[in-house]
C-alpha positions in Angstrom: 41.6 -6.9 -29.2 43.7 -5.7 -26.1 43.2 -2.1 -27.2 39.3 -2.8 -27.2 39.5 -4.5 -23.8 41.3 -1.6 -22.4 39.0 1.0 -23.7 36.0 -1.1 -22.3 37.8 -1.2 -18.9 38.5 2.6 -19.0 35.0 3.5 -19.9 33.7 1.2 -17.1 36.0 2.8 -14.6 35.1 6.2 -15.8 31.3 5.5 -15.3 31.9 4.1 -11.9 34.0 7.3 -10.8 31.5 9.5 -12.4 28.7 7.8 -10.3 30.7 8.1 -7.2 31.4 11.7 -7.7 27.7 12.5 -8.6 26.6 10.8 -5.4 29.0 12.3 -3.4 28.1 15.8 -4.8 24.4 15.2 -4.1 25.0 14.2 -0.5 27.1 17.4 0.2 24.9 19.8 -1.8 21.4 18.4 -1.2 18.7 20.8 -0.2 15.3 20.2 1.1 12.3 21.6 -0.5 9.5 23.3 1.3 6.4 21.1 1.6 3.4 21.9 -0.5 1.2 21.9 2.7 1.0 24.2 5.8 3.5 22.6 8.2 5.8 23.6 11.0 9.2 22.1 11.4 10.1 20.2 14.7 13.5 21.6 16.0 16.1 18.9 15.7 14.0 16.5 13.7 12.9 15.9 10.2 9.4 15.4 11.2 6.8 18.4 10.9 3.6 19.4 12.5 0.5 19.8 10.5 -3.2 18.7 10.6 -6.3 18.6 8.6 -9.0 21.2 9.3 -11.4 20.2 12.2 -14.5 22.0 10.9 -15.3 21.7 7.2 -18.9 22.6 5.9 -21.5 20.7 8.0 -19.1 17.8 8.9 -18.0 17.0 12.5 -14.3 15.5 12.7 -12.1 13.1 14.9 -8.5 13.1 14.8 -7.4 9.4 14.1 -3.9 8.1 14.8 -2.0 6.1 12.3 -2.3 2.3 12.6 0.7 0.7 14.0 1.2 -1.2 11.0 1.7 2.0 8.8 4.1 3.5 11.6 6.3 0.4 11.6 6.4 0.1 7.9 7.1 3.6 6.9 10.4 5.5 7.8 10.7 7.3 11.1 11.1 10.6 9.6 7.7 10.4 8.0 5.0 12.8 9.2 1.2 12.1 9.4 -2.2 13.6 9.8 -5.5 11.6 9.5 -9.2 12.6 10.3 -12.5 11.2 10.0 -15.2 13.3 8.8 -18.8 12.6 9.3 -21.8 14.4 7.9 -25.3 14.8 9.7 -26.8 12.0 7.5 -24.0 9.5 8.5 -21.8 9.7 5.5 -18.1 9.2 6.4 -14.8 10.1 5.0 -11.3 9.3 6.0 -8.7 12.1 4.9 -5.0 11.3 5.2 -1.7 13.1 4.6 1.7 11.3 4.7 4.6 13.8 4.3 8.0 12.6 3.2 11.1 13.2 5.2 14.7 12.6 4.0 13.9 9.0 3.1 12.0 9.0 -0.2 10.3 5.5 0.6 7.9 7.3 2.8 5.6 8.0 -0.2 4.5 4.7 -1.6 2.4 3.4 -4.7 -1.3 3.8 -3.8 -1.7 0.3 -5.2 -0.2 -1.0 -2.1 -2.6 0.8 0.1 -5.5 -0.7 -1.6 -4.1 -4.2 -1.9 -3.3 -4.0 1.9 -6.9 -3.4 2.6 -7.9 -6.4 0.4 -9.3 -4.2 -2.5 -9.0 -5.0 -6.1 -9.1 -1.8 -8.3 -11.7 -2.0 -10.9 -12.0 1.4 -12.0 -9.3 4.4 -12.5 -9.7 7.8 -13.5 -8.4 11.4 -13.3 -10.4 14.4 -12.5 -9.8 18.1 -11.9 -11.3 19.7 -8.8 -11.7 23.5 -8.8 -10.1 25.0 -5.6 -11.3 28.4 -4.8 -9.6 31.2 -3.0 -7.4 34.3 -3.9 -5.7 32.3 -6.6 -8.1 29.6 -7.8 -6.6 26.6 -9.4 -7.5 23.1 -10.7 -6.5 20.3 -8.5 -5.8 17.1 -10.4 -6.8 13.9 -8.5 -6.9 10.2 -9.1 -10.4 8.6 -8.6 -10.2 4.8 -7.9 -13.0 2.4 -7.2 -11.9 -0.7 -5.3 -13.9 -4.2 -4.6 -13.5 -6.9 -2.3 -15.4 -9.8 -0.9 -16.1 -10.2 2.8 -18.3 -12.4 5.0 -21.3 -11.4 6.9 -21.7 -12.7 10.5 -23.9 -15.4 9.0 -21.0 -16.5 6.7 -22.6 -15.2 3.5 -20.1 -13.7 1.1 -20.9 -10.0 0.0 -19.2 -7.4 -2.2 -17.9 -4.1 -0.5 -16.7 -1.2 -2.6 -14.3 1.6 -1.7 -13.9 5.0 -3.2 -10.5 6.2 -3.1 -9.3 9.8 -4.1 -5.7 10.8 -4.0 -3.0 13.0 -5.1 0.7 14.0 -4.4 1.9 17.6 -3.9 5.3 19.3 -3.3 6.5 22.9 -3.5 4.7 24.3 -6.8 4.3 20.7 -8.0 1.1 18.5 -8.0 0.1 15.5 -9.7 -2.2 12.6 -9.5 0.3 10.1 -10.7 2.8 8.3 -8.3 5.1 7.7 -11.4 5.0 11.4 -12.3 5.8 12.5 -8.6 8.6 10.1 -8.8 10.0 11.3 -12.0 9.8 15.0 -10.8 11.4 13.9 -7.5 14.6 12.4 -9.3 14.7 15.4 -11.7 14.7 18.0 -8.9 17.4 16.1 -7.1 19.6 15.7 -10.1 19.2 18.9 -11.8 18.8 21.4 -8.8 20.2 19.5 -5.9 16.5 19.6 -4.3 15.0 16.7 -2.5 11.3 17.9 -2.5 9.3 17.0 0.5 6.3 15.4 -1.2 3.0 14.9 0.6 0.5 12.0 -0.3 -3.0 13.0 0.4 -6.0 10.7 0.3 -9.9 10.8 0.8 -11.6 7.5 1.2 -15.1 6.2 1.8 -17.1 3.1 1.4 -19.9 2.7 -1.2 -22.3 0.2 -2.7 -22.4 -0.5 -6.3 -23.9 2.3 -8.3 -23.2 4.8 -5.6 -19.7 5.7 -6.8 -20.7 9.1 -8.7 -23.0 10.4 -5.9 -20.3 9.7 -3.3 -17.6 11.1 -5.3 -19.7 14.3 -5.8 -19.7 14.7 -2.2 -15.9 14.0 -1.7 -15.3 16.7 -4.2 -17.1 19.0 -2.2 -15.4 18.0 1.1 -12.0 18.4 -1.0 -12.7 21.8 -2.4 -13.8 23.2 1.0 -10.9 21.5 3.0 -7.8 21.7 0.8 -7.3 25.5 1.1 -7.1 25.1 4.7 -3.7 22.9 4.6 -2.5 22.9 1.0 -0.4 25.9 -0.2 -1.7 27.5 -3.4 0.6 27.0 -6.3 2.4 30.0 -7.6 1.0 31.7 -10.7 4.0 30.8 -12.9 6.0 27.8 -13.4 3.5 25.1 -11.6 4.1 21.6 -12.8 0.7 19.6 -13.0 -0.6 16.6 -14.7 -4.2 16.8 -15.1 -7.1 16.0 -17.4 -10.6 17.4 -17.4 -13.6 15.4 -16.5 -14.4 14.9 -20.2 -11.3 13.1 -20.5 -11.7 10.7 -17.8 -10.4 7.3 -18.6 -11.9 4.1 -16.8 -9.8 1.1 -16.6 -11.4 -1.8 -15.2 -9.4 -4.4 -13.4 -9.5 -8.2 -13.9 
């Protein structure tokens, strides 16, 4: 029994020592990956400068500062860009980029964004959007539909819907899944000593029941035209993606 207890103690101490060594090695050997978007480093800072394109198709756009809630919630080394696009017929889309710094908590679950706005996600799917250019590729995105109940000025309860399209991108890695992004981030850090600078990109618009597909078609066109202006095209070899074709869309109604 004493030998057994001694062995357990030896193994426990070994695991603790190994963990401490691994963490120390990572701190001293960690390198930062390049972002998957076009961004310029700010000297002496982990923050970076970048923007969404001002002119896309027939849209006019306005730069929109991040809310104080977002700025206060996310780490200080998080970098942002946000822009409101409006078509001649009044159709509006808010596009947003959040770029991670040294603190991995900059990139959060999309569920938190929707819940923070009061939306319950009732439909989830994954779709590929063709991106043209010298090296065309398929961009996998998540397509969510959210629902919330609000009151009109007269006090009557009405349903509002939101179409939320998003994905995550880093150096030669792209995915519509937060969990996949998190898994690749940890793998790159542990196996390569590289902390990838992931960007969380989203496009959002309001819609009425039954308008979801038509609105998504317009968002797809906006994404296809704007993405080449700010996202770095993947290399032809070694690209890590998770995607499904439109024929493989899976819809998951919420409660």
